[in-house]
N, C-alpha and C positions, 0 to 999 in steps of 0.2 A: 665179358664182351657186352657192348650195348646193343639195345634192340634196334631194329631198322629205322624206326622213327627218330630216335636219338641221333643216330649215325647221319641221317639225311639232314637234320637241322643243324648238326655241327658243321657239315660241309657247306650248307647254304650260309651260315653265320660267318664262316671264314672267307667266303668269296662274294658275298652280297650285303650291301649296307644301304638302307634308305634313310636319308637325313632331312632336316629341315634346313632350307637354305637360310643363310645369314650372311648378307653382303659386307658386314662389318668384320667378319673372320674369314681366315683361309679355310678352304674347304675341308681340309683335315680336321678342322675343330668344330665343324657343324654338328650340331646336337642330334642324336639318333632319333628318329621319327617314333613317336610314342606308340602309334598303331603297329608299326613294324616290331617294335620292342616287344609288345604284347604277343603278337603273332609268333615271332621267333623264340619267345620265352625269356624271361629275365635271367641274367646270369648264365645263359647256355654257352657252354665251351665252344671253341672253335677247333676244327679238325683239318690239318693240312694234308692234301693228297700228294705227297712227295715222298721219294724214297732216297736213301744215301746211294750215291753212285758207287758201282762196283769198281774195285781196282782194275786197272788195265791188265789184260792178258792178251797174248798174241792168239791164243785159241779162240778167245770171243771174236777177235778180228777175223779168223778163218771161218768160224761159224757165220758170221754176218755175210762174208764173201760167198760161201756155199749157198747159203738160203736166198740172200737178196741180190747179189750181183751175178752170180753164175748163170742163171737162165737167160738173162739179157745179154751177157757176154757171149754165151753160145749162139745166140741168134745172130749177133753182130759178126761173129767169126763165120758162121754159116753164109751170111749175106756177103761177106768179102770173098768167100769161095765161089759163090754163084756169079757175083758180078765181077769177079776177077780184079778185086780191089784190095787195099792194104790199109783201110781205115783204123782198125784196131791197132796194127803194128805201128802206124803214124802216131796214134794217140800215146801208146806206151813209150814210143821213142822220144815223144816231147814232154812226158810227165816229168815234173821237177820234184826231186826228193827234198823234204824239209830236214831240218836238223833233227827233228823228233824221228823221222823215218830212218835216218842214218843211225840214230842210236839204237833204234829196234833192230836194224840190220846187224850192228855190232854186237849187241846183247844175244840175239838168236843164233849167231854163228860161232859163238864161243864153244870150243870142244870141252867135254867134261874133264879131261885130264889138265886143261888149262885153268880150271877154277880152283883157287887156293882157299882152302879152308882152315881155320885154327880152332882148336878146342880150348876151352877155358877151364 
């Protein structure tokens, strides 16, 4: 593992670049500013702050629904009850399912006995 100083400079080097303007060249070809190069350290690595996306799972969707959506939905339903409205019902009635949603419905509603497996 790197020490914090190396990690910080790798991140900075990945996302920030100071150059010397040269109107005769495209911006991507401008030379790195010498003072910046000295500050950041010559040949310092770059560190990307990204992760690989996790594969889709319906459980992840349910977790998101439970933690992010449910509290607001609960408030909206209670307000419908208090105000004698049906805003949430109207929203759900008018929601359009995409092909992806339909595929999820199909996959999640398959019964275990309907799944065919073969042994090799």
